[in-house]
C-alpha positions as CSV (number, residue, x, y, z in Angstrom):
1,M,57.8,112.6,47.8
2,D,55.7,115.5,49.9
3,F,54.2,114.3,53.4
4,G,52.9,117.5,54.0
5,M,55.0,118.1,57.2
6,P,57.5,120.7,58.2
7,G,61.5,119.7,57.4
8,T,64.6,121.1,58.4
9,G,66.5,120.9,55.1
10,R,66.8,119.4,52.1
11,T,66.0,116.1,51.5
12,I,67.9,113.2,49.8
13,P,66.4,110.0,48.4
14,F,68.0,106.7,49.8
15,F,67.6,102.8,49.4
16,K,67.9,100.7,52.7
17,M,69.3,97.2,51.6
18,Q,70.4,94.1,53.5
19,G,72.4,90.9,52.4
20,C,72.2,88.1,55.1
21,G,71.7,90.9,57.9
22,N,74.5,93.1,56.8
23,D,72.5,96.4,56.3
24,F,73.5,99.2,54.1
25,A,72.0,102.7,53.0
26,L,72.3,103.4,49.5
27,I,72.6,106.6,47.4
28,D,72.0,107.3,43.8
29,N,75.0,110.0,43.3
30,R,74.0,110.5,39.9
31,Q,71.0,112.4,41.5
32,A,72.5,113.4,45.0
33,R,75.8,114.6,43.6
34,V,77.6,114.2,47.0
35,P,81.1,115.1,46.9
36,V,84.0,112.4,47.9
37,V,85.3,115.1,50.4
38,A,82.0,115.0,52.3
39,M,81.2,111.3,52.0
40,A,82.6,109.9,55.3
41,E,80.9,112.6,57.5
42,W,77.6,111.3,55.7
43,A,78.5,107.9,56.8
44,T,78.9,108.6,60.2
45,K,75.7,110.4,60.7
46,V,73.4,108.5,58.1
47,C,74.5,104.9,59.6
48,R,73.8,106.1,63.2
49,K,71.1,104.2,64.8
50,A,68.1,106.2,66.3
51,F,69.6,109.5,64.7
52,G,70.2,108.4,61.2
53,V,69.0,105.6,58.8
54,G,70.8,102.9,60.9
55,A,73.4,100.6,59.0
56,D,76.6,98.8,58.7
57,G,77.7,101.1,55.8
58,L,76.9,103.8,53.1
59,I,77.4,103.1,49.5
60,F,77.1,105.9,46.9
61,L,76.7,104.7,43.3
62,E,77.9,106.8,40.3
63,E,78.5,106.3,36.5
64,A,81.8,105.1,35.6
65,P,84.4,107.6,34.4
66,A,85.2,107.6,31.0
67,G,87.8,104.6,29.9
68,S,86.6,102.6,32.9
69,T,86.0,98.9,32.4
70,A,83.1,98.9,35.0
71,D,79.7,99.6,34.3
72,Y,79.4,102.0,37.4
73,I,81.4,102.5,40.3
74,W,80.7,102.9,44.1
75,H,82.2,104.7,47.0
76,F,81.9,102.5,50.1
77,Y,82.2,103.6,53.8
78,N,82.0,101.8,56.9
79,A,79.6,103.2,59.7
80,D,82.8,104.9,61.5
81,G,83.3,106.9,58.3
82,S,86.3,104.8,56.9
83,R,86.5,104.1,53.3
84,A,86.7,100.2,52.5
85,E,88.1,98.6,49.8
86,M,85.7,95.9,49.3
87,C,82.5,94.6,50.8
88,G,81.1,91.2,49.6
89,N,77.5,91.5,51.0
90,G,77.4,95.3,49.9
91,A,78.4,94.3,46.4
92,R,75.6,92.1,45.9
93,C,73.4,94.6,47.5
94,A,74.8,97.4,45.0
95,A,74.3,95.2,42.1
96,R,70.8,94.6,42.8
97,L,70.1,98.3,43.2
98,A,72.1,99.0,40.0
99,F,70.0,96.5,38.1
100,L,66.8,97.9,39.7
101,I,67.3,101.6,39.1
102,G,68.5,100.9,35.2
103,L,72.1,101.8,36.3
104,A,73.4,98.5,34.9
105,P,72.2,95.2,33.3
106,A,71.5,92.0,35.1
107,V,75.3,90.9,34.1
108,H,77.6,93.7,34.7
109,V,80.8,95.0,36.2
110,L,81.0,97.0,39.5
111,G,84.2,99.4,39.9
112,T,85.5,99.0,43.5
113,D,88.8,100.1,45.3
114,A,89.8,96.5,45.3
115,G,89.4,96.1,41.5
116,D,86.6,95.2,38.9
117,I,83.6,92.8,40.7
118,Q,81.7,90.8,38.2
119,A,78.2,90.6,39.1
120,E,74.9,88.6,38.1
121,V,71.7,89.7,39.2
122,S,68.8,87.1,38.9
123,P,65.8,89.0,37.6
124,G,62.4,88.5,39.4
125,T,64.2,87.3,42.7
126,N,66.6,88.7,45.5
127,Q,69.6,86.3,44.3
128,V,72.7,87.9,43.3
129,R,76.3,86.2,42.6
130,V,79.6,88.5,42.6
131,R,82.9,87.3,41.8
132,L,85.4,88.8,44.1
133,T,88.8,89.7,43.5
134,T,91.6,86.9,43.8
135,P,92.5,86.2,47.3
136,K,96.0,87.4,48.3
137,G,98.4,87.0,51.0
138,L,97.4,83.4,52.4
139,L,99.3,82.7,55.7
140,L,98.4,79.5,57.7
141,G,99.5,78.3,60.9
142,M,100.3,81.5,62.6
143,E,99.5,82.5,66.3
144,L,99.0,85.6,68.4
145,E,99.4,86.7,72.1
146,V,96.0,88.1,73.0
147,E,94.4,88.8,76.4
148,G,97.2,86.3,78.1
149,M,96.5,83.6,75.7
150,T,97.8,82.3,72.4
151,V,95.4,82.0,69.5
152,P,96.2,80.0,66.5
153,F,94.9,81.9,63.2
154,H,95.3,82.0,59.5
155,F,95.3,85.3,57.4
156,V,94.0,86.0,54.0
157,D,93.1,89.3,52.0
158,T,89.8,88.8,50.0
159,G,89.9,92.5,48.9
160,V,90.1,93.5,52.5
161,P,92.1,91.8,55.2
162,H,90.6,88.9,57.1
163,A,92.1,86.5,60.0
164,V,90.5,83.4,60.6
165,V,90.2,81.3,63.7
166,V,89.0,77.7,63.6
167,R,87.0,76.7,66.8
168,E,84.7,73.7,67.4
169,D,82.2,75.5,68.7
170,V,81.5,79.3,67.9
171,A,78.2,79.7,69.8
172,D,79.2,80.7,73.1
173,L,82.3,82.7,71.9
174,D,83.1,86.3,73.2
175,V,83.1,87.5,69.7
176,A,83.1,91.1,70.5
177,G,86.0,91.1,73.1
178,L,88.5,88.7,71.3
179,G,87.5,90.1,67.9
180,R,88.2,93.6,69.1
181,A,91.6,92.3,70.8
182,M,92.9,90.6,67.7
183,R,91.4,93.4,65.4
184,Y,93.7,96.0,67.0
185,H,96.5,94.0,67.6
186,E,99.9,95.4,66.6
187,E,100.5,92.2,64.1
188,F,97.7,93.9,61.9
189,A,98.8,97.7,62.4
190,P,98.0,100.2,61.3
191,A,95.1,99.1,59.1
192,G,94.0,96.3,61.6
193,T,92.2,93.4,60.0
194,N,88.5,91.5,60.4
195,V,88.2,88.9,62.5
196,N,86.3,85.6,61.7
197,F,85.7,82.5,63.9
198,I,84.5,79.4,62.0
199,Q,83.0,76.0,62.9
200,V,83.1,73.1,60.5
201,E,79.9,71.4,60.3
202,G,80.9,69.0,57.3
203,H,82.9,69.2,54.0
204,G,80.5,71.5,52.4
205,R,79.4,73.7,55.4
206,L,80.8,76.2,57.8
207,R,79.2,78.3,60.7
208,L,80.8,81.8,60.9
209,R,80.9,84.6,63.2
210,T,82.6,87.9,62.4
211,Y,84.0,91.1,63.9
212,E,84.1,93.6,61.1
213,R,86.6,96.1,61.3
214,G,85.1,99.7,60.7
215,V,81.4,98.4,62.1
216,E,83.5,97.8,65.3
217,A,81.3,95.1,66.5
218,E,80.2,91.8,65.4
219,T,77.9,91.8,62.2
220,Y,75.1,89.5,61.1
221,A,77.1,88.4,58.2
222,C,80.4,89.2,56.2
223,G,80.6,88.3,52.5
224,T,84.4,88.8,52.3
225,G,84.7,87.1,55.7
226,A,82.7,84.2,54.2
227,V,85.2,83.8,50.9
228,A,87.9,84.0,53.3
229,S,86.7,81.7,55.7
230,V,86.4,79.2,52.7
231,V,89.9,80.1,51.3
232,V,91.3,79.1,54.8
233,A,89.3,76.0,55.3
234,G,89.7,74.6,51.6
235,A,93.5,75.2,52.3
236,L,93.3,73.2,55.6
237,G,91.7,70.3,53.6
238,L,88.4,71.0,55.9
239,V,86.0,71.9,52.9
240,G,85.8,71.7,49.1
241,G,83.4,72.4,46.2
242,E,80.5,74.8,47.0
243,V,80.6,75.8,50.6
244,E,77.0,76.7,52.5
245,V,78.3,79.3,54.9
246,V,75.8,79.9,57.9
247,T,76.0,83.4,59.1
248,S,75.2,85.1,62.8
249,G,71.9,86.0,61.1
250,G,71.1,82.4,60.5
251,E,71.3,82.9,56.7
252,V,73.1,80.8,54.3
253,L,75.7,82.2,51.6
254,G,77.1,80.0,49.0
255,V,80.7,80.4,48.4
256,R,82.9,78.3,45.7
257,V,86.8,79.2,45.2
258,G,88.6,78.3,42.1
259,E,87.3,77.7,39.0
260,G,87.6,81.4,37.8
261,G,86.4,82.5,41.5
262,P,85.9,83.0,44.4
263,F,82.1,83.6,43.9
264,L,79.4,84.7,46.7
265,R,75.9,84.1,45.9
266,G,73.1,84.9,48.3
267,A,70.2,87.3,48.6
268,A,70.1,91.1,48.4
269,E,66.9,92.4,49.8
270,L,65.6,96.0,49.1
271,M,63.9,96.9,52.4
272,F,62.6,100.3,51.8
273,W,63.3,103.5,50.3
274,G,62.4,107.1,51.3
275,D,64.0,110.6,51.7
276,M,66.5,111.4,54.2
277,D,65.9,115.2,55.9
278,L,69.6,116.2,56.1
279,G,69.2,118.9,58.5
280,A,67.6,116.6,61.0
281,M,70.5,114.4,61.0
282,G,73.1,117.4,61.1
283,L,74.5,117.3,57.4
284,S,74.0,120.0,54.7
285,H,74.4,119.6,51.2
286,P,77.6,121.1,49.8
């Protein structure tokens, strides 16, 4: 791509995608060949708002190594440069892009740090369904002392750790303040946890707000958090079947636990693509 304008260095193609408002920059690393040792720094600079592309995370897609059961693999980094084992909305975006650029067929397997993820892209639409790793470490009826109050919570790992707090109303909740306090609580040290606040609106519907570890803020959506919330709510007898999870961004994720799941379904939008000027973002290619 040549706009006839002066640049400050080498350019690298990228894609910008979002799943329910959880946004990501993605790089086809078959072409870019960014080494793993440089990826964390790239994430902190590419994900910066105003000074970079701006995103919740940076995803590098590569061909799977020989002997792998996956069709391709990713390297996923949060905006703060930390590497994440799994991300539900990121997985749906990665799956759709892999299909669009010919890296994988519509039904395929994505290799992540949390294990293989089965994905099904619906051609001609923005819909993607992924089967996440089996939830583990479910703990119900726990409590934390946070900011001078006792907070009841539940916990489950859906590829990454999630605390889940059930509230009657999440609209006026200080997600940034309480979420940050819980995320860094010694109970979850040293790795920390994501924190989800849910409101049950019916046996098949939840409202969700999430403080995401690595982003260090409330995000518009969190796929693994949506699954964690349904796992906990189901174990408490509050929901059942396929559950609609209404995210902070106002969009809806479909979650089904059990029957070979958990499954996460929703839109994965390709917003735009272009070339990043590495010099302008303070990056160089090794």
